[in-house]
C-alpha positions in Angstrom: 151.6 91.2 119.4 150.7 93.9 116.5 148.2 91.4 114.6 146.4 91.1 118.8 146.1 94.7 118.8 144.3 95.0 115.3 142.2 92.2 115.5 141.3 93.6 119.1 140.8 96.9 116.9 138.8 95.4 114.5 136.9 93.9 117.1 135.6 97.2 118.7 135.5 98.6 115.4 132.6 96.2 114.2 130.6 95.8 117.4 130.2 99.8 117.6 129.1 99.8 113.8 126.4 96.9 114.7 125.2 99.2 117.9 124.9 101.7 115.7 122.3 100.2 113.8 120.1 99.2 117.1 116.9 101.3 116.7 116.4 102.6 119.3 112.6 103.1 120.9 111.8 106.3 122.4 108.9 106.9 125.3 107.1 108.9 123.3 106.5 105.9 120.9 106.2 103.9 123.7 103.3 106.0 125.2 101.9 107.0 122.5 100.9 103.2 120.9 99.4 102.5 124.1 97.7 105.4 124.4 95.3 104.7 122.2 92.6 102.8 123.3 89.7 100.6 121.2 87.6 103.1 123.0 89.2 106.3 123.1 90.2 104.9 119.0 85.8 104.2 118.8 84.9 108.0 119.6 87.1 109.9 118.4 86.3 108.4 114.5 82.3 108.8 116.3 82.9 113.0 116.2 84.4 112.6 113.0 81.3 111.3 111.7 79.7 113.4 114.0 81.4 116.5 112.9 80.6 116.4 108.9 77.0 114.7 109.7 75.6 116.6 112.8 74.5 113.3 115.2 72.8 113.6 118.1 73.6 112.1 122.1 72.4 108.6 121.3 73.2 108.0 117.3 76.8 109.4 118.8 76.8 106.7 121.6 75.1 104.0 118.7 78.2 104.7 116.0 80.9 105.9 118.9 79.7 101.6 120.7 80.0 100.8 117.0 83.4 101.8 116.3 84.5 100.9 119.2 83.8 96.8 118.8 85.1 97.5 115.5 88.8 99.2 116.9 88.6 95.6 119.3 87.7 93.5 116.7 90.5 94.6 114.3 92.9 94.8 117.6 92.9 91.0 117.4 96.7 89.2 116.9 95.9 86.4 113.6 92.9 88.4 111.6 92.6 87.4 108.2 92.3 89.9 105.0 89.2 88.0 104.3 87.2 89.0 107.7 89.3 92.3 108.2 87.0 92.9 104.7 84.1 91.3 106.5 83.8 93.5 109.2 85.3 96.9 107.0 81.5 95.5 104.7 79.1 95.0 107.9 80.2 99.0 109.4 79.8 100.1 105.6 76.0 98.8 105.7 75.8 100.1 109.2 76.6 103.3 108.7 74.3 103.3 106.1 70.8 101.8 108.0 70.9 104.1 110.5 72.0 107.4 108.8 69.2 109.2 106.6 68.8 109.4 103.0 70.8 112.7 103.0 73.4 112.5 105.8 74.4 109.1 104.0 74.9 111.3 100.8 77.1 114.1 102.9 79.4 110.8 103.8 79.4 110.0 100.2 80.9 113.4 99.1 84.1 112.4 101.8 85.4 109.2 100.9 88.5 110.1 103.1 86.8 109.8 106.2 83.9 106.8 105.3 87.2 105.0 104.7 88.3 105.6 107.6 85.2 105.0 109.3 85.0 101.7 107.7 88.3 100.0 107.7 
C-alpha cells in the first residue's frame, strides 16, 4: 500500500512539473501578431521614410505600395534565403531610382532605416 501511494505521489509530482514547463500564450501576444498586416507594415515603412526625406502624397503612395508588396512576399511560407536576398536588392534599386540624389544621401546617412526598409 505504501508503494502505491509513493508511486501516485511521484506521478503527480512529475505531471505538475511537466505542466510548469509549457509556455502559455497570452491573448495580447496573439492579438499583437495578428494585427500587423502587410498593408499596415507597408504604410509604417513609408511613413518612416517620409519622416526622414519628406515625401509628397504621390511618392508616399508609391512607396507604401512597394513596401506592402515587400511585406506580402516576406509573409509567404517557405521563402528561400536566395529569394529574400533578391527581393532586398530589388527594393534597394527601386528606392534609389525613385529618390533624388540629395534625398538618397540623407537616407544613406541613416543605415538602420535603410536596412529596415530594404529587408
